[in-house]
N, C-alpha and C positions, 0 to 999 in steps of 0.2 A: 838737407832734410834728415839724413841719417844721423848727423851729429846732434841735432836737437832731440831726436828720439832717444839717442844714447844718454843724453843728459836727463831726460825724463825717466828712463829705466833706472838710472843711478838714484834718482830721487825716490822712486818706488822702493828700491832695495834698502837704502840707508836712512831715509827720513820717514817714509810711510810704513816701513817694515812689512810690505806686502809679501805674500807667500811666493815661493818659487814658481808654483803653477800659474799664479796670476801674472807674474812677470813674463813668463813664456807666452801666455795667451795674448797679452797686450803687445809684446814684441812681434809675434807672428801677425797679428791683425794690422799693426802699423806698418810692418814690412810689406804686406800685401798692398796697402794703400800707396806706399812710396813707389812700388813697382808699377801700379796702375797709373800714378801721376807721371812717372817718367815716360810711359807710353803715350801720354797726352801732352808731352812737352812742358810739364810743370817741374821746375827745378828748385823752387823755393816755396816754403810754407806760406809766405806772404802773397803768393800768386793764387793760392787755393781759396775758392769762394764757396758759399753755401751750395750753389748749383753743382760745383764739382763733387762735394760730399754726397749730394743726393744721387748724382750719376754713378758714383762709385758703389753706393749701397744698392742701387738698382742692378749694377753689374754683378755684385756679390749674390744678390737674390737669385739671379739667373744661372750662376755658376754651379755646375754639377758637383755633388759631394764626392769625396774619395773614400773608398772602402779600405779595409785593413791591408789589402795588397797594393794600395795606391792607384788602383784603376778606378776611373770615374764611374759613379753610379748615374742612373738616368734621372733620379729625383733631385730637385734643387736643395740648396742648403736649408737646414731647419731654422725656425725662428729663434731658437736658442743660440745658434751660431751667429746670426745677425745681431742679436741682442748683445753678445759679447764683443762683436766688432765695433758696434756703436758705442758701447761702454768704454772701450779702449780709446776711441777718438775723443769722447767727451772728457775723459780723465786727462788725456794729453793736452787738449785745448785749455782746460782749466789751469793746468800747470803753466803752459806757455804764456797765457795772458797774465797770470799772476806774477810771473817772473819778468814780464815786459818784453818777451820775445815776439809776441804777436799782439796786434791792436784789438782784435775782436774775436769773440768765441762764437763761431758759426755753429758749432756742434750742439750748443745748448738749445737751438731752435728746432732740433729734430727730435721728435717723440720716440721714446724707446718702444720697440715692438712688444706686443703682448707675450708674456711668458706663461705657458701652461703649467699649472701646478702638478708636479709629479709626486705622488704619494710614496714615501720611502718604504722599501721592502725590508721586512724583518724576518729573522728566523723564528720558528716556533720554539716553545720551551723544550719539546722533545728533541728537536734538531740541535739546540744549544747543549743539551745534556750529552748527546752523542758526540758533538764536536769537541767538547771539553773533556771527554773521557780519555785518559792517557792511553796511547797505543800499547798493545801487548808485547811489542818487541823489546829487547833489552834497552835500557836507558843509554843514550849517547849525549854528548854535549849539544848536538843539534836538536835532538828530540826534547831535551830539557829547555832549550831556547824556545822552540816552537810552543811548548806547553805554557811557558811563562808569557809569551806574546799573546796567545789566545785568551788566557785567563785575565790578563791585564786589559786587553782590548774590550772584553765584555764587561769587566768590572768597573771600568772607568770611562768608556765611551770616547777614548782618544781617537783623533784622526790618524790616518796612516802616516802622515808626515810627522806627527807628534810622537808616534811610537818609534819611528826611525831615528829621530833626533834626540830622544830622551837620554839624558846623561846621568851618570852615577850620582852626582851631587844633587840631583833633583829628587832622589828617592829618600823618603823618611819612613821606612817600613816599620821601625819601632813604634812610631806614632800612628801608623796606618794611613798615610797620605803621601802624595807626591805633588811637586810644583811643576806646572806645565807652561811652556811659552808657546802660545798659539798664534793665530792670525794677528797681524798688526803688532807683533811683539808684546801682546797682552799676556800677562802672567795670571794664572788662576791656580787655586788649590783644589785638588781632587782627592776625595777619600778612596781608599782601596780596601776591599773586603778581605777576610782572612784567607780564603782559598787562593786569591791572587797573590797575597803576601807570601803564603807558603810556597807557591810555585816559583815566585821570584827569588825567595831566599834559597831554595834548592838549586835553582839555576846559577845564582851568584856563587854558591859554595862549591858545587860539583861540576857545573858546565862551563861557565864563562872562563875560569882560569885556564882551561884546556884549549880555549879558542883564542886567547890573547897572544899576539905576536909583538915583536919589538916596536913596531910602528902602529899598533892598534890605537884607535881613538878612544875617548872616554865615554862613548855611547854605551848604553846598557846592553843592547842586543848586537851581537857580532855574527858574521857569517863564518863558515868553516875556514876561510882564509884570514880571519881576524880583522876584517874590514867592516865598516858600517854598511847597513843594508841599503841597496837601491830599492826604489819603490816597487819596481817590477819583480825583483827577486823576493822581496818580502811577501808580496801578494801571491806569488807562485807557491810559496811555502804554505800559506794559509789555505789556498785552494787544494793543495795536495792533501792536507789533513782533512779537509771537507770531503774529498773523494773517499779517503780511508774510512771516514765515519758513515759512508753510505748516503751522503747528501747529494742528490742528483741535480737539483735545480741550479741554474747559474747564480754565482755569488758576485756581488759588486764590492769594491774596496770599502764602501761605507756601511755594508750590511751589518757588521757587528756593532758599529756605532748606533745604527738605527735600532737594532735589537735592544741595546742598552736603554735607549730613551723610551722605546715603546713599552718594554716590560716594566720600567719604573712607573710610567703613566698608568698602565693597566692595574698596577698594584697600589695606586692611590697617591703617588708622589705629586707634589705641587709643580705646576708648570714653570714657575719662576725658579725653583730649585733646579729643574732639569736644564733650563736656560743657562744657569750659572755653571753647572757641571759640564755642559757641552761647549761653553765658551762662545755662545751666540751673542753678538752685539745687540740684536733686536729680538724682542719677544715674538715678533711676527714670524721670524725664521723657525722658532720652536713650536709655534702654534700648528704647524703642519702635522705634528704628531697627534693632535686631537682628532684629525680626520681618520687616522689609522684605526682608531678604536670604534669606528662606526659599526662594523660587523659585530663587535662585542656588545655594543649597545642594543643592536637588534636582537641578539641572543638573549640578553637580560630581559628585554621587553617581552619576548615570546615566552620566557620562562616564568615571569612573575605577574604579567598583566592578566587580569581575569578574563578578558575577551580575546586574548591572543591564542594562537594555536600552539599547544605545548609540544616541544620537540622531545625526542627520545633522550633519556638521561645518559650522556656518555661518561665513560671512565675518565675523570680529569687527571692529567699528570700532576705530580707534585711540583709546584713552582720552585724554581731556583732563582733566588734574588741575584741581581748583577753584583751585589756586594758579597 
């Protein structure tokens, strides 16, 4: 059973071009199923029936979640976790049946659980201005690197993984754009605004040469040891800058990306353009940002509708375009 899962993961990595996070999620879910199957004397995928899959999912639904310290919580797993588990099984069965390893796709008969729509959280314009303000300390290679990362993240809406893996040959700063290889190895062209270009050029001229070591990779952003960033390390650096900027609320790895998309939409950008910039395969994924502007629509209605209650006129901050 492990061997067939390994073949499937190789297929995800080399033929489907799935992200590292997806590969790890699917590997973990399928590994849990194999462990459950072994406890039920199932040694071969051909022994697994639809009833077995349903029993496993019921077992997972009752399994307590594990917190950050790996201690079980009392509440059961979320529907999101069950959704990903079943998605992994369905993707595996599609592959196994198509390749002739299994005769029947039992997983396709199981409906995916409902996923609650989570509205993306974005920073306000004032918070963005504070976050992108260079720190008062003397410039160092690390601070120049941090500034370039923040400016580029907000100007382009790149995923954290795309920022980490961005290579020097993907930069076309003289033309004001960069080429990005996103999910599924899909390449897209993303324009970069002048402030992000200036921060990148300053980092490449004054910061990166001091971070380079003999075995440094060709990635744009390097740690103080001259290595490519790990996801956790990169996110710690961003959170540290947020604390220095006085932003107290919790940040998520996608918050700068959400801010990029939300602010573009609020300033009149077309949803299809935002979809292209974000690298979304489906417009339905991008449409979630239309719900973010609901409070803004209410404010506009109250401000301009003759029968609406007029709010007090606030001092509006000067908007900063993501570009």
